[in-house]
PATORKOL-363440 format. One record per atom (N, C-alpha, C): residue in one letter; atom name; y, x, z. Coordinates in steps of 0.001 Angstrom, whole numbers. Atoms other than C-alpha are relative to their C-alpha. Last residue first. Example, Ala and Ser with C-alpha at 12.3 -4.5 7.8 and 13.67 -1.06 7.14 Angstrom:
<timis>
- aa / at / Y / X / Z
- s / N / -1190 / -820 / -60
- s / CA / -1060 / 13670 / 7140
- s / C / 1090 / -770 / 730
- a / N / -1190 / 890 / 0
- a / CA / -4500 / 12300 / 7800
- a / C / 1200 / 900 / 0
</timis>
This chain:
<timis>
- aa / at / Y / X / Z
- n / N / 479 / 330 / -1348
- n / CA / -25161 / 4796 / 18933
- n / C / -1473 / 346 / 142
- l / N / -717 / -707 / -1058
- l / CA / -23153 / 6228 / 16046
- l / C / -488 / -306 / 1409
- l / N / -74 / -1436 / 303
- l / CA / -25303 / 5393 / 13029
- l / C / 612 / 796 / 1153
- p / N / 1179 / -723 / -513
- p / CA / -26150 / 2014 / 14607
- p / C / 14 / 1502 / -290
- v / N / 5 / -126 / -1465
- v / CA / -22523 / 868 / 14038
- v / C / -1232 / 722 / 527
- i / N / -699 / -1214 / -408
- i / CA / -22585 / 1576 / 10279
- i / C / -83 / 217 / 1515
- d / N / 818 / -1173 / 330
- d / CA / -25193 / -909 / 9055
- d / C / 621 / 1297 / 504
- s / N / 1288 / 87 / -693
- s / CA / -23599 / -3887 / 10845
- s / C / -919 / 1182 / -310
- l / N / 277 / -1265 / -678
- l / CA / -20134 / -2820 / 9708
- l / C / -1362 / 30 / 686
- d / N / 1118 / 313 / -886
- d / CA / -19667 / -5575 / 7138
- d / C / -444 / 1327 / 623
- l / N / 1222 / -800 / 26
- l / CA / -16276 / -4729 / 5701
- l / C / -1035 / -528 / 977
- t / N / 1023 / 710 / 777
- t / CA / -13679 / -7468 / 5199
- t / C / -1329 / 744 / -27
- m / N / 477 / 1157 / -765
- m / CA / -11453 / -6170 / 8014
- m / C / -1088 / -774 / -743
- e / N / 1160 / -402 / -800
- e / CA / -11184 / -2781 / 6260
- e / C / -568 / -1153 / 820
- d / N / 11 / 734 / -1259
- d / CA / -8898 / -4384 / 3692
- d / C / -1272 / 328 / 776
- f / N / 1366 / -18 / -516
- f / CA / -8099 / -1958 / 886
- f / C / 26 / -666 / 1359
- a / N / 160 / 124 / -1453
- a / CA / -4967 / -2451 / -1179
- a / C / -1481 / -8 / 365
- k / N / 523 / 1298 / -420
- k / CA / -4927 / -1210 / -4757
- k / C / -188 / -6 / 1515
- m / N / 1446 / 65 / -112
- m / CA / -2890 / 1951 / -5165
- m / C / -390 / -1398 / 467
- p / N / 553 / -131 / -1345
- p / CA / 687 / 1472 / -6242
- p / C / -1525 / -49 / -39
- t / N / 1204 / 805 / -205
- t / CA / 1695 / 2209 / -9821
- t / C / -525 / 184 / 1421
- n / N / -448 / 1320 / -460
- n / CA / 5273 / 3411 / -10342
- n / C / -1167 / -940 / 265
- q / N / -940 / -147 / -1106
- q / CA / 4276 / 7103 / -10494
- q / C / 576 / -1325 / 501
- l / N / 342 / 889 / -1109
- l / CA / 1167 / 6283 / -12501
- l / C / 1051 / -14 / 1108
- a / N / -234 / 1367 / 474
- a / CA / 2400 / 7744 / -15795
- a / C / -280 / -1015 / 1097
- t / N / 1025 / 500 / 915
- t / CA / 2522 / 11044 / -13912
- t / C / 402 / -1391 / -477
- g / N / -38 / -752 / 1251
- g / CA / 5408 / 12974 / -12341
- g / C / -1084 / -406 / -978
- l / N / -1353 / -286 / 466
- l / CA / 4626 / 11721 / -8854
- l / C / -42 / 864 / -1259
- k / N / -294 / 807 / 1187
- k / CA / 1011 / 10533 / -8635
- k / C / 1395 / 266 / -553
- r / N / 522 / -589 / 1232
- r / CA / 82 / 13424 / -6310
- r / C / 367 / -783 / -1269
- f / N / -608 / -1300 / 284
- f / CA / 2318 / 12365 / -3416
- f / C / -423 / 535 / -1365
- e / N / -1437 / 215 / 193
- e / CA / 1412 / 8670 / -3400
- e / C / 711 / 1308 / -334
- y / N / -206 / 601 / 1314
- y / CA / -2279 / 9534 / -3870
- y / C / 1499 / -135 / -301
- k / N / 241 / -1076 / 963
- k / CA / -2253 / 11862 / -835
- k / C / 209 / -500 / -1430
- e / N / -1121 / -943 / -105
- e / CA / -672 / 9125 / 1289
- e / C / -140 / 1130 / -1016
- t / N / -1147 / 585 / 698
- t / CA / -3216 / 6592 / 52
- t / C / 1194 / 947 / 1
- f / N / 374 / 52 / 1410
- f / CA / -6183 / 8751 / 1118
- f / C / 1174 / -511 / -840
- k / N / -115 / -1380 / 477
- k / CA / -4513 / 9479 / 4479
- k / C / -302 / 83 / -1493
- s / N / -1432 / -336 / -41
- s / CA / -4035 / 5744 / 5048
- s / C / 243 / 1418 / -514
- f / N / -608 / 559 / 1208
- f / CA / -7615 / 5110 / 3909
- f / C / 1505 / 286 / -35
- s / N / 443 / -788 / 1154
- s / CA / -8919 / 7502 / 6554
- s / C / 646 / -509 / -1283
- n / N / -710 / -1282 / -31
- n / CA / -6826 / 5822 / 9238
- n / C / -379 / 876 / -1186
- k / N / -1408 / 275 / 328
- k / CA / -8134 / 2368 / 8249
- k / C / 807 / 1298 / -25
- i / N / -54 / 258 / 1442
- i / CA / -11726 / 3641 / 8224
- i / C / 1434 / -252 / -438
- m / N / 292 / -1249 / 699
- m / CA / -11338 / 5152 / 11690
- m / C / 144 / -181 / -1513
- r / N / -1196 / -836 / -128
- r / CA / -9668 / 1990 / 13014
- r / C / -191 / 1335 / -730
- r / N / -1024 / 563 / 902
- r / CA / -12513 / -124 / 11663
- r / C / 1276 / 834 / 37
- i / N / 410 / -349 / 1370
- i / CA / -14991 / 2209 / 13382
- i / C / 1003 / -541 / -1012
- e / N / -302 / -1424 / 191
- e / CA / -13090 / 1888 / 16670
- e / C / -374 / 447 / -1420
- f / N / -1455 / -121 / 103
- f / CA / -13124 / -1911 / 16456
- f / C / 417 / 1447 / -249
- v / N / -432 / 465 / 1312
- v / CA / -16857 / -1952 / 15705
- v / C / 1505 / 189 / -191
- d / N / 231 / 1400 / 342
- d / CA / -17696 / 74 / 18813
- d / C / 569 / -326 / -1387
- v / N / -963 / 427 / 1013
- v / CA / -18139 / 3772 / 19485
- v / C / -333 / -1426 / -395
- a / N / 446 / 1208 / 699
- a / CA / -19823 / 5058 / 22635
- a / C / 1113 / -435 / -950
- d / N / -979 / 1064 / 237
- d / CA / -18987 / 8625 / 23593
- d / C / -619 / -1156 / -765
- d / N / 47 / 1024 / -1049
- d / CA / -21867 / 10734 / 24981
- d / C / 952 / -1172 / -231
- e / N / 1291 / 706 / -1
- e / CA / -22415 / 12748 / 21774
- e / C / -43 / -1154 / 1005
- d / N / 896 / -517 / -1038
- d / CA / -18737 / 13710 / 21509
- d / C / -1240 / -876 / 78
- i / N / 9 / 776 / -1232
- i / CA / -17313 / 12446 / 18224
- i / C / -950 / 651 / 995
- v / N / 937 / -705 / -859
- v / CA / -16296 / 14279 / 15058
- v / C / 130 / -617 / 1387
- y / N / -299 / 132 / -1420
- y / CA / -14645 / 12030 / 12509
- y / C / -1106 / 692 / 774
- s / N / 1052 / 371 / -938
- s / CA / -14665 / 12812 / 8827
- s / C / 540 / -60 / 1423
- d / N / -234 / -690 / -1256
- d / CA / -12517 / 13051 / 5752
- d / C / -1071 / -473 / 974
- w / N / 697 / 395 / -1218
- w / CA / -13086 / 12208 / 2159
- w / C / 563 / 746 / 1203
- a / N / -342 / -821 / -1162
- a / CA / -11485 / 12267 / -1267
- a / C / -726 / -531 / 1227
- v / N / 1030 / 61 / -1041
- v / CA / -12250 / 11046 / -4782
- v / C / 412 / 939 / 1127
- y / N / -455 / -657 / -1222
- y / CA / -9613 / 10242 / -7413
- y / C / -1050 / -230 / 1077
- l / N / 1143 / 37 / -908
- l / CA / -10537 / 9357 / -10978
- l / C / 402 / 856 / 1196
- l / N / 121 / -818 / -1198
- l / CA / -7419 / 8569 / -12947
- l / C / -1326 / -259 / 692
- m / N / -1213 / -814 / -172
- m / CA / -6465 / 7285 / -16381
- m / C / -140 / 944 / 1192
- l / N / -207 / -586 / -1317
- l / CA / -9818 / 5904 / -17507
- l / C / 1274 / 832 / -4
- d / N / -155 / -1457 / -31
- d / CA / -9526 / 3890 / -20704
- d / C / 294 / 487 / 1421
- t / N / 1315 / -597 / -250
- t / CA / -10923 / 329 / -20616
- t / C / 61 / 1524 / 106
- g / N / 982 / 744 / 786
- g / CA / -7556 / -1397 / -20211
- g / C / -1378 / 534 / 338
- n / N / -938 / 665 / 894
- n / CA / -5487 / 1383 / -18691
- n / C / -870 / -753 / -1001
- k / N / 223 / 91 / 1443
- k / CA / -7845 / 2318 / -15897
- k / C / 1159 / -704 / -674
- i / N / -1093 / 762 / 587
- i / CA / -7466 / 3524 / -12334
- i / C / -168 / 69 / -1506
- q / N / -59 / -112 / 1461
- q / CA / -10580 / 4598 / -10479
- q / C / 1140 / -882 / -476
- c / N / -923 / 897 / 685
- c / CA / -10382 / 5228 / -6745
- c / C / -67 / 298 / -1497
- t / N / -99 / -273 / 1432
- t / CA / -13183 / 6701 / -4662
- t / C / 931 / -1037 / -600
- f / N / -608 / 1019 / 850
- f / CA / -13079 / 6866 / -870
- f / C / 30 / 492 / -1441
- r / N / -296 / -503 / 1347
- r / CA / -15432 / 8934 / 1271
- r / C / 506 / -1162 / -853
- c / N / -473 / 1116 / 828
- c / CA / -15515 / 8291 / 5017
- c / C / 448 / 573 / -1346
- a / N / -844 / -453 / 1103
- a / CA / -17605 / 10788 / 7005
- a / C / 342 / -1226 / -836
- l / N / 19 / 760 / 1245
- l / CA / -18910 / 9714 / 10373
- l / C / 871 / 708 / -1016
- g / N / -1197 / 306 / 751
- g / CA / -19747 / 11657 / 13481
- g / C / -260 / -829 / -1234
- k / N / 410 / 936 / 1040
- k / CA / -22040 / 12979 / 16139
- k / C / 1259 / -322 / -791
- k / N / -985 / 913 / 577
- k / CA / -21639 / 15966 / 18407
- k / C / -680 / -965 / -961
- t / N / -642 / 722 / -1103
- t / CA / -23666 / 18167 / 20764
- t / C / 1017 / -1026 / -488
- p / N / 745 / -23 / -1262
- p / CA / -26256 / 19655 / 18359
- p / C / 633 / -815 / 1139
- a / N / -12 / -1389 / -445
- a / CA / -24495 / 18482 / 15164
- a / C / -687 / -6 / 1373
- t / N / 520 / -391 / -1311
- t / CA / -24716 / 15245 / 13239
- t / C / 140 / 1493 / 222
- k / N / 4 / -1450 / -153
- k / CA / -22933 / 13447 / 10408
- k / C / -530 / 309 / 1390
- k / N / 188 / -534 / -1348
- k / CA / -23567 / 9879 / 9288
- k / C / 29 / 1517 / -52
- m / N / 1204 / -787 / -229
- m / CA / -22166 / 8709 / 5967
- m / C / -32 / 513 / 1439
- v / N / -34 / -515 / -1364
- v / CA / -19694 / 5988 / 5007
- v / C / -1336 / 689 / 257
- e / N / 1333 / -377 / -470
- e / CA / -19028 / 5299 / 1335
- e / C / 175 / 558 / 1413
- l / N / 135 / -769 / -1230
- l / CA / -15933 / 3407 / 229
- l / C / -1469 / 278 / 263
- s / N / 1282 / 142 / -684
- s / CA / -14917 / 2020 / -3160
- s / C / -29 / 945 / 1203
- i / N / 186 / -903 / -1136
- i / CA / -11562 / 1335 / -4774
- i / C / -1376 / -238 / 594
- e / N / 1207 / 339 / -753
- e / CA / -10897 / -167 / -8212
- e / C / -196 / 1046 / 1087
- s / N / 381 / -967 / -1016
- s / CA / -7563 / -242 / -10002
- s / C / -1229 / -505 / 743
- q / N / 938 / 560 / -964
- q / CA / -6547 / -1952 / -13199
- q / C / -451 / 1108 / 938
- i / N / 660 / -1040 / -770
- i / CA / -3488 / -1125 / -15284
- i / C / -847 / -666 / 1080
- e / N / 265 / 412 / -1378
- e / CA / -2598 / -3778 / -17822
- e / C / -799 / 1082 / 711
- g / N / 160 / 1439 / -183
- g / CA / -1227 / -2151 / -20931
- g / C / -165 / -342 / 1465
- i / N / 635 / 294 / -1279
- i / CA / 118 / 1325 / -21488
- i / C / 2 / -1506 / 196
- a / N / 1187 / 840 / 193
- a / CA / 828 / 1624 / -25194
- a / C / -721 / -302 / 1307
- n / N / -442 / 1368 / 283
- n / CA / 4400 / 2891 / -24752
- n / C / -1176 / -963 / -140
- m / N / -512 / 591 / -1238
- m / CA / 3115 / 6062 / -23053
- m / C / 461 / -1441 / -202
- d / N / -1233 / 718 / 325
- d / CA / 1061 / 6861 / -26147
- d / C / 476 / -722 / 1252
- i / N / -516 / -596 / 1234
- i / CA / -1612 / 9496 / -25567
- i / C / 1347 / -615 / -364
- p / N / 129 / 850 / 1187
- p / CA / -2131 / 8366 / -21974
- p / C / 643 / 673 / -1216
- e / N / -1292 / 520 / 482
- e / CA / -2348 / 11297 / -19538
- e / C / -231 / -883 / -1219
- i / N / -23 / -74 / 1463
- i / CA / -5839 / 11716 / -18113
- i / C / 1267 / -690 / -471
- y / N / -1035 / 838 / 582
- y / CA / -5816 / 12498 / -14395
- y / C / 15 / 223 / -1503
- i / N / 52 / -140 / 1452
- i / CA / -8951 / 13834 / -12757
- i / C / 975 / -1009 / -588
- w / N / -1240 / 616 / 444
- w / CA / -8389 / 14358 / -9059
- w / C / 35 / 260 / -1505
- e / N / -335 / 133 / 1418
- e / CA / -11750 / 15124 / -7539
- e / C / 1354 / -670 / -154
- d / N / 1092 / -529 / 819
- d / CA / -13062 / 16396 / -4226
- d / C / 335 / -51 / -1480
- v / N / 23 / 625 / 1323
- v / CA / -9833 / 15931 / -2260
- v / C / -1091 / 687 / -814
- v / N / 413 / -949 / 1029
- v / CA / -10492 / 16850 / 1381
- v / C / -68 / -760 / -1320
- l / N / 502 / 636 / 1215
- l / CA / -8605 / 14905 / 4063
- l / C / -298 / 1077 / -1035
- e / N / -944 / 107 / 1120
- e / CA / -8221 / 16932 / 7244
- e / C / -677 / -692 / -1177
- t / N / -208 / -1213 / 785
- t / CA / -10608 / 16223 / 10110
- t / C / 1059 / -250 / -1078
- q / N / 18 / 258 / 1443
- q / CA / -10358 / 13462 / 12697
- q / C / 294 / 1298 / -732
- e / N / -914 / -837 / 768
- e / CA / -11312 / 14169 / 16321
- e / C / -150 / -323 / -1486
- i / N / 160 / 152 / 1444
- i / CA / -12852 / 11657 / 18714
- i / C / 1071 / 837 / -693
- m / N / -1194 / -281 / 755
- m / CA / -13300 / 12474 / 22403
- m / C / -319 / -106 / -1499
</timis>
């Protein structure tokens, strides 16, 4: 059985632009870290996403959040399941961003898309088997 935990926001650092009319090209960067978790009768993965949004070179938002998957020790997990886990984690990450950005200069700024299909999972699969 696989259980997903709640998303935990580690950082939400929003810096309001001094001049709202001076907002230029907003750039977004997303990164993902995947870590192994263990317990006596369970195994798991933690997915930690980081998003940086900049106005030119000025940081407007640093957003870091993670959640994890707890898996029974006997369950085998394949590449397709790992991709699904990462996709679900990113959906929760995006949902939290969409809610928190309301009332900020970013309220009309969507988060950069993340394509879990481009990930090389060859280093992640052995963590769970």
